[in-house]
N, C-alpha and C positions, 0 to 999 in steps of 0.2 A: 670750509667753503672756498671755492676757487674763483669767485667773481664778485668780490666786494665792491660796492658802488664807489666810483671815484678814484680808485687806486691807479688803474692803468691810465686814466685821463690825466690825473695829477702828475704821474711820472713823465708822460710824454710831453705835456705842456711845459713843465719845469725844465726838462732836458732841452726842448727846442728853444726856450728863452736863453738858456746857458749857451747853446750853440750860436745863436744870433749874436750875443754879446762877445763871445770869443772870436768869432769871425770878424766882427767889426773892429776889434782891437788888434788882432794878430795876423789876419789873412789879407792878401792882396793878389792881383794878377801877376803872373810872371811876365815882365816886360819883354823878355826875349821871344816870347811866343804870342803875346797879345798886344804889345805896344803900349805906350810909345817907347821907342828904343833908339839908342844911338849906334846900333850895329850898322855895318855897311849893307848896301842893297843886296849884295851877293849872300851875306850871312842871313839876312831876313828871308830871302828866297829859300835858302837851305832849310831854315827852321820851318817855314810853311810847308815845304815838301815832306819833311819828317812828320808833321802833324797830319797831313793828308794821308800818309801811309799808315799812321797809327790809328786814326779814328775808326776805320772799318774793323780793325782787330779789336779795339776797345768795345765797339758795339756788339761784336760777336760774343765777347766775354760777358757783356751786360745781358744779352739774351740768355746765356747759360745760367746766370744768377736768377733771373726773374722767371723764365719759362722752363729751362732745363731742370734746375733744382726744385722749383716750385711744383711742377707736375710730376716729377719723379717721386715725390712724397705723397701723392694723392692715392696711394694703394690702399690706405686704411678705409674701410667701408663707411665709417661714421666720422671721418676727420678730414674730408676733402676741403672744406672751407678753411679750416685751420692750417692745413698744409700749404695751400697757395697763399692765403691771406697773411699768415704770420711770416711766411717767407718774404712776401712783399714788404711788410713792415720792417723786418730785420734788415733787409737790403737797404732801404732808404735811411733808416736810423744809423746803420753802420757806415754808410758812405760818408755822412757828415762827421761822425765821431772819428772815423779812421783818418780822414783828411787832416783833422787836428792832431791826432796822436802821431801819425806818420810824420806830419810837419814838425812836431816837437822833437822827434828823434833826428830829423834832418837838421834842425836848428842846432842841436847838440853836436852833431858830427861835422857840420860845415861852418859852424860859428857865425850864423846869420841871425838877424833880429826879427825877421818876419817869415811867415809861411807864404811862399810864392806858388800860385796855382798854375799848372799847365795840364794838358791832357794826360800826361804820364802820371800825375798825381792821382787822377781818377782811376786809371788802370790799376795802380797799386792799392787803391781803396777797394776796388772790386776783388782783388786777391784776399784782402782781409775779410771781405764779405763771404768769400768762398770758405775760408777757415771756420767762420761762425756758422754758416749753413751746414757744413759737415758735422759740427758739434750738435747742431739742432737736430740732425737726423738721429743721433743716438738717444735723444730724449723726446722724440716726436710723440705727441699725444699724452705725455705724462707731465708736462710743465705748462703753467699758465702764461699768458702774454707778459706779465710783469716779471716772472721768473726768467723768461727768455731774454727780456731786455736787460735784466741784471747780468745774466751770463754774457751777453754780447758786450756790455760795457766793460766788464773785467777782462774778457778774453782778448779784446782788441789791444789792450795794454800789453798783455803777456805775449801775444802774437808778435807785436812789434819788438818787444824785448828779445824774443827768440830770433827774429829776423836780423836785428841789430848785432847780436852776439855772433851769429853764424856768418854774417857779412864780414865781421872782423877776422874770422878764420879763413876768409877768401873762398867761401863755399860756392860751388858751381851747381845751381839748381834752377835753371831757367823756367821750368814748368812746375816748380813747387812740390815735387814729390815729398821733400822733407819738411820745408817750412810752412806749407799750406796743408797738404793732404795728411801726412803723418801727424803733424801738430794738431790739426783740427779734429782728427779721429780720436787720438788718445786724450786730448783735453776733454772732449765730449764723453768718452768712455769713463774717464775718472770721475767726472761730474755725475754721470748716470749711476755709477757704482755707489757713490756716497749717498745720493738721493734715495736709492732703493732701500737703504737701511732705515729710512724714516717712514716710507710708504711702499708697500709691495706694488708691482706693476701688473699683476695678473688681472685680466679682464676678458670677458667673452667678446667684447667689442674689438679687440685687437685681431685684425684679420682683414682679408680683402674679399671682394666680390668681382664678378666678371668685368663690369664696367669700370670699377676703380682701377683694376690692373691695366685696363686698356688706356686710361688716362695717364697712368704712371709711365707706360711705354712711350707715350708722346714725349715725356720729359727725357727719357733715355735717348731717343732719336735726336732731339735738339742738342743734347750734350755731345753726342757722337759727332754731329755735324760741325759743331763750332769748337771742339776741343783743340784742333790744330792751332787756332788763334790764341787759346789760353796758354799753350806751351810755347808758342813762338812770339807772343806779344812783346815781352821785354827785350828780345833779341833784335839785332839789326843785320842788314846785309846778307852775306852767305850763311851766317849762323841762323838767321830767321828762316831762310829757305830750307835749310837742312831740318830744322825743327818741325816745319810743316810736313815735309815728306816723311820723316821718321814717325811722326805721330799718326798720320793717315795709315801707314803700313802697320804700325803696332795695333791700332784699333781694328783694322780689317782682320788681322790674324786672330786677335783676341775674340772678336765676335764669332768667327768661324769655330774656334776651339771651344768656346763657351757652349755652343749648341751641341757639339760632340760630347763634352763633359757632362752637360745637363742630362742627356739621355743615358749616359754611362752610369751615373750615380742613382738613377731612378730604377726602382725594382720593377716598374712597369714599362721601362724603356721609353718614357715620355719626357718631353721638355717641361721644365719648371719655369714659369714666368718670372719668379723672383730672380733666378739666375740670369735670364735674358735681360731683365731690366737693369741689373747691376753689374754682374761679372763681365758682361759684354763690353763695358767701357773701362774696365780696370786697366786695360792696356794704355790708356791715356795717362793714368796716374803713374804707372811703372815707368813709362817713357820719359816723364817730365824732367828728371834730373840729368838725363843723358840726351835730351832731344836735340840740342845744338852741337853735340859731339859727332865726330866721324865714326859712328858705330858700324856703318855699312848697312845697306837695305836688308840683307838676310838676318842680321842681328836684331834689327827693329821688329822683324816678324817673329823671331825667337822670344824677344821680350814680351810682345803681346800674347804669344801662346803661353808663356810661363805665368803671366799675370792671370790669364783666364783659368788655368788649372788651379792656381793658388786660391783664387777668389771663389770658384765653385766649391772646392773642398772646404773653404771657410764657411760658406753658407750651409753646406750639407752636413758637415761633421764638427768643425771647430766651434762655431757659434753655439750649437746645442750643448756641446761639452762644457764650454765656459759658463753657460747659464746654469747648468746642473751642478758644476763643481763649486763656483764661487758666487753664484747669483748675479752674474753680470748680464743685465738686460740691455739689448741694443736694438731699438725698434727698426731702424733701416738697415742694420748690418754694416755700419760704417767701418767696422774693423776689417770686413772682408773686401769692401770696395776701395777704401781709402787708406786704412791703417797698414795692413800687410803688404798690399801692392806698393805703398809709399816706401816702406822699409826695403822691399825688394828693389825698387828704383834707386834707393840710396846705395845699396850694396853694389848694384850693377854700375852705377856712376863711378864708384871707386875702382872697379875693375877696368873700366874703359879709360879713365884718366891715367891709371898706372901704365897703360899701354901706349900712351900718346908720345909721339916723337916730333921734333921740329921738321924733319923731312916730310912727314906725312901731312902735318897740320899747316905747315907753311905760315902764312900771315894770320891764321886763326890761333896759333899756339899761344901767343902772349895774351890774347883775349880770353882764352879758356883755361889755361894752366896758370892760374893767378899766383900760385906760390913758387913758380919758376921750375920746380922739379916734379915730374909725374908721380913718383912714389910718395913724395911729401903731400901733394895734392890729394892722392888717394887716401892717405891717413886722415887728413882733415875732413874729407867727405864723411867718413865713418864717425869721427869725433864730433862733427857738427850734428850728425843724426842723434848721437847719444845725448848731447846737450839739449837739443830741441825736444827730444822725448822727455827728458828730465823736467824741463820747464813746463811742458804740457801736462804731465801727470801730476806734478805738485800743485801747479796753479789750478788745474781742473778739479782736483780733489777739494782744494780750498773753496773754489767757486760753487761746487756742488753742496758743500756744507752751508755756505752763506745763502744759497738759493733756497735751502730747505727751511729757513726761518719762516714762521707762520705769517709774518707781515707781508710776505711776497705772494700772497694768494696761492698757497700750496693746495694742490688738488686732493680731494677725497677719492677713495677707490672707485665709487660709482661715477665719478666725473672724468675718468681716464678715457682717452680716445673718443671723446664725444663733442661734436660741434655745437650741440644745442646749449651747452653751458655758456658759450661766448658769442654765438651767432643767432640772429633772428631768422625766422622763416625756414627752420630746419625741421623737416618732417621726421617723425619717428618711423620705425620699421612697420608698425601696424598700419599707419597711414599710407606708406608706400605700397603695401600689399593690397589695400583696398583700391588705391588708384590704379594699380596694375590690373587687378581683376575687372575694374570698370572699363578700362581701355580694351581689354581682351574681349569682354562681353559685347562690345560694340562691333 
């Protein structure tokens, strides 16, 4: 039974009480941004200007989490409420939990006694939300709300561990190809793989209809529009400007090549909406780790094109092959949109950092080649990828095992991909058919 009375209510109320207590004890405003402060008037003005520049980009990322990811997952014909609703719940839950966990790691690294909140904290909290929502996509429709909350609680800890470890390696990954997209995808895939050993995921309800695919495409377009802010948000100055330009170019090329590839892999020479909804934005993922580098505009177009080819091939051939070979079920195809393009982005970042010179990069060199030597930076780009993947796969497998315990409202086969289990006022297919016939007869 996937909806035991009181389980999700108890979990959320207890978690919220804990959050309130922890915030009361450990969290305060960052006085450098919110005051009162002893900074000079010039320094205060500079901080205010920084916040004014950051807030629009933060809001763009916020829209991506709530509207972009939420509607992208509405393609399932009987799981629209769950896709948008649980996405909303996870976003708000993870923002609070991630502010705490992010803050604890900051306290550890900076040797401070409190968590000081500024707008930048919320941007990084949204990045943790993104990793969780990517993992959510791998198990969309096959996990109860309590299972999703359990996954989010554990994943945020290991996400921050991965972020902390790779930061110690001086990883360059402004748009999160490695620490967000690849981590979230392979964490979710590992959890999905383990969960499938307890309950099969096969159901006639897994599929889309015309209007559900249309809603999902709205999510795609919102993600496409605001992805430059996602990749550029943590950067400043010239690096931020480059990240915006590179991401727009990569996305544009990616969408164009996706349409070409979608028709090419179709026996009927037709476009597949799954490809358009997902592969068309893979260029944003692949561009992430190199977004603020001097890759040159033509290379940004190449990156987007390569991401499109890889992603469409993933949806058309690799995903079915993996499901047949090892039983890996991936509801949203996060391996194709986030996993493989994220790995591609990591590899390309190693290539571009290895080519960096002080003459070309000028004042950006010390900001971006953090290890001082381009070849050393390239090695640690790959090393960081491997470490992040290892943490994701191991922690994801453990989380999938823990989520599968019966106490967490594990779903039965007939409850998969079905809104009516958790949501009121959900019509069944027969009622929809009668309603449609009634409207048509009028």
